[in-house]
C-alpha positions as CSV (number, residue, x, y, z in Angstrom):
1,X,-129.7,0.2,45.3
2,X,-131.6,3.2,43.8
3,X,-134.9,3.8,44.7
4,X,-136.0,7.1,43.2
5,X,-139.3,6.0,40.0
6,X,-141.5,8.4,37.9
7,X,-138.3,9.7,36.6
8,X,-139.4,12.0,33.2
9,X,-137.6,10.4,30.1
10,X,-136.1,13.3,29.2
11,X,-134.6,14.2,32.8
12,X,-132.9,10.1,32.7
13,X,-129.6,11.3,31.2
14,X,-129.1,14.1,34.7
15,X,-130.7,11.2,36.9
16,X,-127.4,8.9,36.0
17,X,-125.1,11.2,36.5
18,X,-126.2,12.2,39.6
19,X,-127.3,9.1,41.1
20,X,-126.0,7.9,44.2
21,X,-126.3,4.3,43.1
22,X,-124.1,4.7,39.7
23,X,-120.9,3.0,40.5
24,X,-117.9,4.7,39.9
25,X,-114.5,3.9,39.1
26,X,-111.4,4.6,40.7
27,X,-108.0,6.5,39.0
28,X,-105.8,7.4,41.3
29,X,-103.5,8.4,41.2
30,X,-104.6,9.8,38.3
31,X,-107.3,12.4,37.8
32,X,-108.9,10.2,34.6
33,X,-109.7,7.6,31.9
34,X,-107.6,9.1,29.7
35,X,-105.3,10.1,31.6
36,X,-105.0,6.3,33.0
37,X,-105.4,5.1,29.2
38,X,-102.3,7.3,27.8
39,X,-100.0,6.4,31.0
40,X,-100.6,2.7,29.5
41,X,-101.6,2.2,32.9
42,X,-102.8,-1.0,34.7
43,X,-105.5,-2.2,37.3
44,X,-103.8,-2.5,40.6
45,X,-100.6,-2.1,39.1
46,X,-100.2,1.4,38.2
47,X,-103.7,2.8,40.1
48,X,-106.9,1.6,41.8
49,X,-109.2,1.0,39.7
50,X,-111.9,-0.5,41.8
51,X,-115.7,-0.1,41.8
52,X,-117.6,2.3,43.9
53,X,-121.1,2.8,44.1
54,X,-121.0,7.4,44.2
55,X,-122.3,7.8,47.6
56,X,-119.0,5.2,48.9
57,X,-117.1,7.1,46.6
58,X,-116.3,10.0,48.9
59,X,-114.6,7.9,51.8
60,X,-112.3,5.9,49.3
61,X,-110.6,9.1,48.3
62,X,-110.0,9.7,51.8
63,X,-108.4,5.9,52.5
64,X,-107.2,4.5,48.8
65,X,-104.0,3.1,49.1
66,X,-103.3,4.7,45.7
67,X,-103.9,8.5,47.0
68,X,-101.3,11.5,46.9
69,X,-99.2,11.8,49.7
70,X,-96.2,13.7,50.4
71,X,-92.8,12.3,51.2
72,X,-92.0,13.6,55.2
73,X,-88.3,13.6,54.2
74,X,-86.5,16.7,54.9
75,X,-85.1,18.0,51.2
76,X,-87.3,15.4,48.9
77,X,-91.4,16.4,49.6
78,X,-92.6,13.8,46.2
79,X,-96.1,13.2,45.2
80,X,-96.3,9.5,45.7
81,X,-99.5,7.1,46.4
82,X,-99.7,5.6,49.4
83,X,-99.0,2.5,49.3
84,X,-95.7,2.9,46.8
85,X,-93.9,4.8,50.8
86,X,-91.8,1.9,51.6
87,X,-90.7,1.2,48.6
88,X,-90.5,5.1,48.0
89,X,-89.1,5.0,51.7
90,X,-86.0,2.0,50.6
91,X,-84.4,4.4,47.8
92,X,-85.7,8.3,49.0
93,X,-82.1,10.1,48.1
94,X,-82.7,12.6,50.8
95,X,-83.0,10.0,53.4
96,X,-80.1,10.0,55.6
97,X,-77.7,6.9,55.8
98,X,-74.2,5.8,56.9
99,X,-71.5,4.5,54.6
100,X,-71.5,0.8,53.7
101,X,-68.1,0.6,54.2
102,X,-67.6,1.9,58.1
103,X,-66.1,5.1,58.0
104,X,-67.3,7.6,59.3
105,X,-69.2,9.0,56.7
106,X,-73.0,10.1,57.2
107,X,-75.1,12.1,54.3
108,X,-78.6,11.7,52.4
109,X,-78.7,9.0,50.6
110,X,-78.4,10.3,47.0
111,X,-74.2,11.8,48.0
112,X,-73.3,7.8,49.3
113,X,-72.6,7.2,45.4
114,X,-70.2,10.6,45.0
115,X,-68.4,9.2,48.5
116,X,-68.3,6.5,47.3
117,X,-65.7,7.6,44.4
118,X,-63.1,8.8,47.4
119,X,-64.2,6.4,51.1
120,X,-60.9,5.6,52.3
121,X,-61.9,2.4,52.5
122,X,-63.7,1.4,50.1
123,X,-62.9,-1.4,48.7
124,X,-61.5,-0.9,44.8
125,X,-58.6,-2.8,42.0
126,X,-55.0,-2.0,42.0
127,X,-56.3,-1.7,37.9
128,X,-52.9,-1.5,36.5
129,X,-52.5,-3.5,32.8
130,X,-49.4,-5.4,31.1
131,X,-48.2,-2.9,28.2
132,X,-46.6,-5.7,26.1
133,X,-49.9,-8.0,26.4
134,X,-53.4,-5.7,25.6
135,X,-55.3,-9.0,26.3
136,X,-53.8,-10.1,30.1
137,X,-55.3,-9.5,33.3
138,X,-52.8,-6.8,34.4
139,X,-53.8,-7.0,38.2
140,X,-55.9,-8.3,40.2
141,X,-54.9,-7.4,43.5
142,X,-57.8,-5.0,45.3
143,X,-57.8,-3.7,48.8
144,X,-58.7,-0.3,50.7
145,X,-58.5,3.0,49.0
146,X,-56.3,3.8,51.7
147,X,-54.0,1.4,50.9
148,X,-53.4,0.8,47.2
149,X,-51.3,3.5,46.8
150,X,-48.8,1.3,49.2
151,X,-49.4,-2.0,46.8
152,X,-48.9,0.6,43.6
153,X,-45.4,1.6,44.8
154,X,-44.3,-2.0,44.3
155,X,-47.2,-3.3,42.5
156,X,-45.6,-6.2,39.3
157,X,-47.3,-4.1,36.7
158,X,-46.0,-1.1,37.6
159,X,-44.4,1.6,35.3
160,X,-40.6,0.8,34.3
161,X,-39.2,3.0,32.6
162,X,-35.6,2.1,30.6
163,X,-32.8,4.0,32.0
164,X,-30.8,3.7,28.2
165,X,-33.6,3.6,26.0
166,X,-36.4,5.3,28.0
167,X,-38.5,1.7,26.7
168,X,-41.7,1.7,29.3
169,X,-42.2,-1.5,30.6
170,X,-43.7,-3.1,33.5
171,X,-41.7,-3.7,36.7
172,X,-41.9,-7.4,36.5
173,X,-40.3,-7.3,32.6
174,X,-37.2,-5.1,34.2
175,X,-35.2,-8.1,33.6
176,X,-36.0,-8.8,30.7
177,X,-35.8,-5.4,29.1
178,X,-32.1,-5.1,30.2
179,X,-30.6,-8.3,28.9
180,X,-32.2,-7.4,25.0
181,X,-32.0,-3.5,25.3
182,X,-29.8,-3.0,22.8
183,X,-29.1,0.6,24.6
184,X,-27.8,-1.2,27.8
185,X,-23.6,-1.3,28.0
186,X,-21.9,-4.5,28.7
187,X,-18.2,-4.4,29.5
188,X,-15.7,-5.8,27.4
189,X,-13.7,-8.4,28.3
190,X,-10.7,-7.3,26.9
191,X,-10.2,-3.9,27.3
192,X,-12.8,-3.3,29.5
193,X,-15.1,-0.1,28.2
194,X,-18.4,-0.4,28.4
195,X,-20.1,-0.7,25.3
196,X,-24.1,-1.0,24.0
197,X,-25.1,-4.4,23.5
198,X,-26.3,-3.9,19.9
199,X,-22.7,-2.8,18.5
200,X,-20.6,-5.4,20.8
201,X,-19.3,-7.5,18.2
202,X,-18.6,-5.6,15.8
203,X,-17.2,-3.6,18.5
204,X,-15.2,-7.5,19.6
205,X,-14.0,-7.6,15.9
206,X,-13.3,-4.2,14.6
207,X,-12.5,-1.7,17.3
208,X,-11.2,-3.1,19.9
209,X,-8.2,-2.3,21.5
210,X,-7.9,-4.9,23.2
211,X,-8.5,-7.8,21.1
212,X,-6.6,-10.6,20.2
213,X,-6.3,-9.6,16.1
214,X,-4.1,-11.0,13.3
215,X,-0.9,-9.0,12.0
216,X,-1.6,-7.6,9.0
217,X,0.5,-9.5,7.2
218,X,-0.9,-12.5,8.5
219,X,-1.9,-13.5,4.4
220,X,1.9,-13.3,3.9
221,X,2.4,-16.2,6.1
222,X,3.5,-13.9,9.4
223,X,1.4,-16.0,12.7
224,X,1.7,-13.6,15.2
225,X,-1.7,-12.7,17.0
226,X,-2.2,-9.7,19.4
227,X,-3.3,-6.4,20.6
228,X,-3.1,-3.7,18.0
229,X,-0.4,-2.3,20.4
230,X,1.0,-5.4,19.9
231,X,1.0,-6.0,17.2
232,X,2.4,-2.1,16.4
233,X,5.3,-3.4,18.2
234,X,6.2,-6.8,16.4
235,X,5.0,-4.6,12.5
236,X,8.0,-2.4,13.7
237,X,10.2,-5.0,15.1
238,X,9.2,-7.3,12.2
239,X,9.5,-5.1,9.8
240,X,12.3,-7.0,7.3
241,X,11.2,-10.9,8.1
242,X,7.5,-9.2,6.9
243,X,9.5,-8.0,3.3
244,X,10.4,-11.6,3.2
245,X,7.9,-13.0,3.3
246,X,6.5,-10.7,0.6
């Protein structure tokens, strides 16, 4: 398109640089080709990349979709390509948003995550685990955060501490633990005392005052049975007979 002629050969390089019909490539939002190459940018994806003649290039710069503009949201001011503005508007950290849970909170988008961590209407899981089984799922109940404390106070997976041995387990296992706990107390049917479960059999065999036991002279043929108190009286009264048996 250039109509200039009669150019000296020594001025050819100067003319080629200044000719208004020389094609130039737009590298917006980068400043130079070297900068775009350094960033490994792709034409049409990361920068403009279109070609224009020099006289049309100036007007293109003012209308290029990749020209840099500043976000007009108060508190943001980020520089970004014009064609990326809609995408940025959907994620701008300084734009004012409302809580999606329906509470009264509103604030900057970058503050939303912190709000969700304490929002009373955020849906949360109970999270209590099975203490006796690491592979179990635990409690899967979910509700609004404002109601979760009430649920955990009654949850089957809440921590229960045995009053006898201080073992901690889940509340739904309390009855089973109570039936097996060696430190729990069981009433003796003979002496009516509360005896620890793990020594209950030993108590019945050796220490229970109300249990029926054979006479000390049973090995000599005495067939009398009774409590410790009854046998004491028996041995005192039956001393002559025991001597004859011996």
